[in-house]
C-alpha positions, 0 to 999 in steps of 0.5 A: 082681325077677329078669327071669323074674318081671318077664316072667311077666305078659307071658308069661301074656298071650301064652300065653293069646292063643296057647293055649300052656301055661306050667308053674305057670300055670292057664290060664283056659280050664281053668276056664271052666266053673267058677262061684264059689259066690257068682256070680249065674250063668255067666261074663259072656261067656256070659250072654244078659243082664247084668241078672237079672229082678227077682223080687218078691212084693207088687208091682213097677214097671219104668219108664224112669227109676229114680227114677220106678220108686221113686216108684211102688214107694213108693206100693205100699209105702204100701198103694196099688194099681197105679193109684195107683202108675201116676200117681206113676210118670207124674208123676215120669217128667215130671220125669226124662225131659221130652223123652219124656213129661209132664203136657201130653202124651198116652198110653195105658193098658192095665189088668188089674183083678183085681176085675172080671177084665177088661182096660180101655183108657184113652186120654188123648189130646187133639185138635187145636185146633178153629180150626186151618186146615191151608191156613195151615200148613207142615210146620215149623208142624205139627211144632214151635212155637206152632201145633203140638200137641194138647190135653193129655190125660195129666193127665185120664188121671191123674184118670180112672185114679185115680177109677175104680181108685185109692185114694189122693189126688192129694196123695199120689201127686204128693208125690215129683214135687213134691219133685223138681220143686221141690227139684231132682234130678240131671239125667240125661245123655240129658236134658241131651243132648236139651236141648242138641239142642233149644237153638235151639228153646227160645231162640225162647220166653222161657218155654222158655229160662227153663225148660230153659236156666237162666242161659242155659246147657244143664244139665250132666249130674248137676247139680241141675235144678229145675222150679219152675213145674211144681211150682206147677201140681201144687200147684194141682191138689192144692189144688183137690182138698183144698179140695173135700175140706174142703167135704165133697165125695166123693173122686170130686168132689175129683178132678173139682175138680182136673180142672176147675181144669186144663181149665176154671179158672185153669190153662186160662185161662193156657194159652189166654192164652199161645197167644192172645198168641203167635199160637197156635190153642188157646182155652179151649173146646178145653181145656174140651171134653177128656175121657179115653176109656174104650174096649174094647181091641183083642183077638186070640188067639195060640196060646191067649193073649189079647192086649189093647192100645190101640184107635184113636186108636193104630195100635200096638195094631192093629199088634201084634195083626194081626202076631201074627195073620199069623205065627200061621200059621208055626212060628217056634220051629222056625225059631229066634229071630232066624234069617234065616227068622224075621226075614224072616217077621216083616218081611213081616208088619209090611209087610202089617199097616202097609199096612192100618193106615196106610190105614184107622186114624184117629180113629173119630169121623171115619171108619168104622173096620173094626176087626173086619175088620182083626182077624179070623183070616180076613182074616189068612189072606187077607193071609198069602198075600202072604208068600213064604217065600223073597223080600222083597215090595214094600210092598203095597197095602191089602187089603179087610177085612170092613166096608169097602164101598169102598176109601178113596182112595190118597193123592194129592199131598202138601201137606207134605213126606212123611217122618215125624218121629221120636217121643219117648216113655217107658213103664212097667208096674206090678203090685200085691199085689191082682193088678192090672197096668197097662202105660202108654205116655205121650209128648210126641210128638217130643222135648219135644213142641212145644218151647214151655213154656206160660206159667207152667204148666211144661207142654209139649204133645204135638206130635200135629199132626206129620207121621207122627202126621198124614198129609201127604195132604189126602184121607187119613183121618188128615190134620190137621183141627180137633178130630180126634185124631191117631194115636199108636203107643203100644200097651201090651200085657196078655197073659192065658191061661185067665183068668190074667195072663201079661204086661204090657209097653210101649215107646217108639219112635215109629213102631217101637213096634208092631214092637218090642213084637211081637218082645218078645211073641214072645220070651216067648210063642213062644221062652220067654224070661225077661222080661229076656232078652225085652226085651234081645234084639237086634231090628230095625225097618223104616223107609219112604221116604217113609212107610208111607202110600204103597204101593211105599215103599222099605223098609229093614230095620234090624238091631241089629248084635248080629244076626250078619253071616251073618244080615244076609247071608242077609236081603240075599240074600232081597231085603231092603235091610239096614242095621246099627244100634247094638247097643242101638238100638230101643225100650225095653220095660219088662215084668212076666211071670208064670211059668206053672209056678211062678206067681211074678212078675218084672220086666224093664227094657230096657238101651237106656235109663235104665230100671230095675225095682224090686219088693218 
């Protein structure tokens, strides 16, 4: 090879870098607008997102793990509906992402049922043990271990959903999860990393160590991981259902038999035995008292759209709705997506909404919740006056919505250290060929919940007693109390317009759920993005020191660093305490969108986690 030919690649690279011309070489910038006929779209560097939305005809599932999405899609392909597919997805998510969700955890469902043309909310959330004594608790005991946790709600939610809206049996919808639990599945890297981070906690209980540390070691990403005890628990509830069907019981009675075996039968007895033997507070009566909660969803309107989400004992549904009410008074579209002015207004709306929600929202069985007042447009207009267009506010005092005769006391001194614990959650949305859509957000609370595998059940409980889900202040409405259901932030959203489905979406993210869903809903409804663009777009969250219960708390505005430095600087100049985070840091929204012009449907999966959308 002569020297000129040998040097040609290096000359080309140098020329590209300097913008020079070389005879006989067509530079990239001369064809930057050309697109190959087989290409999916423009060059990668100009794409808004690196995944296309998944368009579908008959049905789709978008969930926090591809095998969970496929388990739900398999049920749809076999003729099942959204409720059937939702339970298959939930059960498989337990196997694939046990740090985030599980059968012994809690969750919320927002359901659009085409037959009745209504939106429903299902709360699958359990209460603290009746015998818990807060005076004997420490912060660590509330957050993790044998005295932390709430009654498992999610399994009861599966049964309630199948009974009211489903068509298939537990045996059918749990088939994939049982297979993956019994025969193994390749463990995902983030799960192995989470297990490594929780290793010391698992080593405190032989049941936890045996489950998550096979052979005494953290699983290697990609190795086959089995959950034999959990598979056996699934088989027991299926067996209860099948025995009832063989005895000529109805489908509903057979599902109730599975419910009873879990909450009143040998599974419940094993859970109670384990807690009593190890110094915990749960009794058989705690499990037997559990019932899923059907309730009217939180509802508001936004520029002609009807927005539905979870009521208390979720705070996130109120947050999404109240924030939308507050920003409805501003022309965000004219300001531009993620402009400094738009981010500033959204940030201020989050502060105002949280100041009310953290003051008033709790288990409605334990407080008079002024839900109508909090959600009213008149109250939003009143509270909007706190928002300056130019300057960041301090974290405000709660307002006085209609229905409040006297303001609740401002929290006094804390019993427990005040900062909130980080949550661990997952999410999915499913649509079927019958026109039904379900969005759900299940959770273990913090990562792996209590961290305690309960006896031989393979179950972890949601650590709902943790600070954040409960308040550290004894005079607060959300302080930990026996039999009270602590707050989740889970708030799956269904959007309708003129009686037609528009959007179903949900996200994990703990404290940030209501914030990131708020932004993603606006990305679609206000800024006209596709579902994939909406869930992938850069976003921000607020954090509070010590927490959002206290007026005057120090607020940090955390921006994903794909938001420009100029925007960050402008927000700092407005008085925001800005910190930059990783480019894909906050939440993981999974959504399904109906195109208003064409009527076609598409699903999107957030690139921030191992989420995938599949359809047919």
